[in-house]
N, C-alpha and C positions, 0 to 999 in steps of 0.2 A: 135753577138748581142752587142749593145753598153751598156757600164755599166751605172746603174742609176745614175743621178747626186747626189741624196741623198739616199744611199742604207740603211741606218739606221735612226730610229726616231730621232727627233731633240728635245734635251731638252731645254725648254723655259727658258733662262736666267740661264743655267746650271740646274743641278739635285738638285733643291733646296727643302728645307723643314722647313719653318720657325720655327715650332712648336718644332722641334729638334734642332735648333740652326744653320741650314744651310741656309744662306740667299741667295736670288737671285743676280744674277751678283757678285758672290763672288768666291775667289779662293777656298773655300772648295766645293761650288756647282760644280764648273768646274772639280775639282778633282773627285768628285763623279760620274759625267757624263763620265769622260774618265774610271773610273773604271768599269762602267757598259756597256761601249763600246757604247755609244750614240754620235750622233753628238751635236754640241753645237751652240746655238743662244745666241748672246750677244748685247749689247747697247753700243753705242759711244756718249757721250755728250762732250761739249767744254767748258773749264775752262775760266775764265776772262783773263788769260795770254795766251790763244791760244794752250792749249794742250788736247789732247783727253784722257777722263777717261771712264772707263767701268761702266756705271751708266745708269739706265733707265729714271728715272723721271726728269723732268726739276727742280722740287722743291725738297728740301732737306729733308723735315720732315718725311715722311713716313718711310724712310729707315735709316735716322739718328738721327732724333729727333730735328735737328736744323731747324731754319727759313731760309728763302731767297731761292735763286736760286743757282744751280750749277754755272750758268755763272757769278755769284757774287764773286765766289772764285778762288783763285790761284789755280795752281796744287797741290803745297805743302799743302796749307789749306786743299783741297778736300781730299787727300790721308792721311791726319792725323786724319780723322773723323773716329770714330768706326761705323760699321753698328750695328744698333739696333738687340739685341736678338742673336748676332752671338756667339756660344759656342767657337769658335776659336779666337775670337777677330779680326775677317776680317776687313779689311778697303777697301774702293774702290781702285782698281789697275789703274796705267797708261795702255794704250794700249799696250806699249812696254813689259810691266811686265806681263801682259796677254798673249801675243805671246810667250815669254820666257816660262811661265808655261805650256802652251799648247804643244809647240815643235813638232807640227806635230802629235800629238796622237789622234787627233780627227778633223773631218771635222768641219769647222767653218761657221756659217751662221751671218755675223756681219751687224748689223743694224745701219745706220748711221741716227741719229735723226735730225728731221727737225730743223733748226736754224733761229733765227729772222732777219737776214739779208743776203744780197747776200755776202757781206764780211766774214761773219762767215761761210756760206755755203761753199764758196770757201777754207777757212781755214781747215774745217773739211775734204773735200774731199782731200786736199793737204796732210795733215799729215797721213790719214789713207792710201793713196796710197805710201807714203814714207815708212811707216811703213811696209807695206805689201811686198814692193819691196824687201825688206831684209829677208823676212818669206818664207820659203820653204814648210811649211804644206798646205794641202788642204784647200782652202778658198773660200767662195762665200760672196758677198755683197749685202746688200739690202737696200732700203729705201722706205718710203711713198713719198717722194719728188723725182720727175722725174730729177730734176736738179743735185740731189747729185749722182744719178748713170751714169748719163751723164758726169759729170766732172770728177768722179774718172776714168772714162775709158780714158778721155783726158789727165789726170795726170799720166797715165801710168798703172794702173791696167787693166791686161788682162784676169783675172780670170772671172767666171760667175757672172752676176749681175741680181739682182731681183727686180722687183716692188712690193711693198707691197699695197694690196688694200682692200677695203670692199666695201658696197653698197653706201656709201656716201648719206644716207638719213637722219639717225638720229644723227649723230656726227658732230663734227666741227673740223676735224683735216686733214691736218695741219690747224694753227690757222689763221683766217683771209681769209679762202679760199672763192673765187667768185663763183657764180652760173655756170659760163662758165667753171672755172677750175674744179668745181665738176663734171660737165657733162663730160670732158675730162678725168677725173680721173676714173670715174665709167666704162667708155667705152674704157679705155687704148688707147685713140686717140693720146697719145704722142709716140706712137711706132717708128715713123720716126726719133725722136730725141734719145730716150733712147735704142733702139734696146735691150731689156732685153732679158735675158737668161732663166729666170723662174719667177714664179708668187707666191708671199706668200699671201694667201688670207683668210680673216675671215671666219670661219666655216660657219656663216649664209649666205655668198654671194657666195657659189660654183657653183650655177647654173645660175649665171649671164651669158648672152650671150657672153660677151667678154672672161670670163674664160673659158667657154666650147669650144669657137672658137679657141683661142690659144692653149688651151691643145690638140685639135685635130690636129692641126699643129705641135704638138710635143714639146711645152714648158711645162716643169714639173711644176706641182702645189703643194706647200705644205699648210696645213691648219692649222690655229692657232685660238685660243689656244685650243687644245683638251684636256679635263680634265677626261675623263673616257673612259672605253672600249666601252661603248655604243655610245659615240660621235665618237670614231675611226671607228666603224663600220658603223655609219651613213654616214660618210665622204667619206669612202674607194671608192665607185664607181667613185668618181669626182677626186680624188687626185692621187699623186704619193709618199707622205709621210706626216706624221703628225708632228707637233710643239706642243709638249704636257708639260703638268706639273701636279702634285698631284696624280699621279698614275704611276705604272709601264706597260708600253706597251709589255713587254716581259712576264709578269705574264699571266697564262692560266686562272686564276680566273677573 
């Protein structure tokens, strides 16, 4: 029998707990995930000087208290900011520093965040592929943007690549998406270009025909973001693994 692609639950942005000073996408959150034997999901954004930083939001305010965008700052400026409420004084990491911290001790699910231009999209795919070419640990890459998972393959990443998706009804992500693009994304009609290896799906969209179709054909599905045992149990018939936060999926209670 083939080993599952995601044998352990995936800690969303690391095993974070802001109330106790462990901030998402921080070195402390990643260390906690490793200590509990969870896989790790993280996010890559691009700085103004074209480097990858491990950070979820486009805007700085929620996690640093500063105004502006990640893309407004150089890597040196970005990594000098303290993450709000961090008990350890964590700061955003470069992608290289993150990979050095993990050193193969956890499976990675690396999200390449949508970029505002084709040039930036190509740059993020390039530097992610270059960094991962030097990394020997187990890694998967994913994105909402089909171009990013297509490009990173073209740039040499040979590991599993996933498309992140949802129902494309109430939200508007990626920004500026057209109705035709919305239809294509909802039904995963980019397959001939992306040839994705797995699907990362919003927990509320798991019964979409495209999701059930591709899972029946053997494509693993992870569900985000699962925040309780109840949600995990509800999603279980439709998925192969959870991407979780806010609770311990190994707990019996």
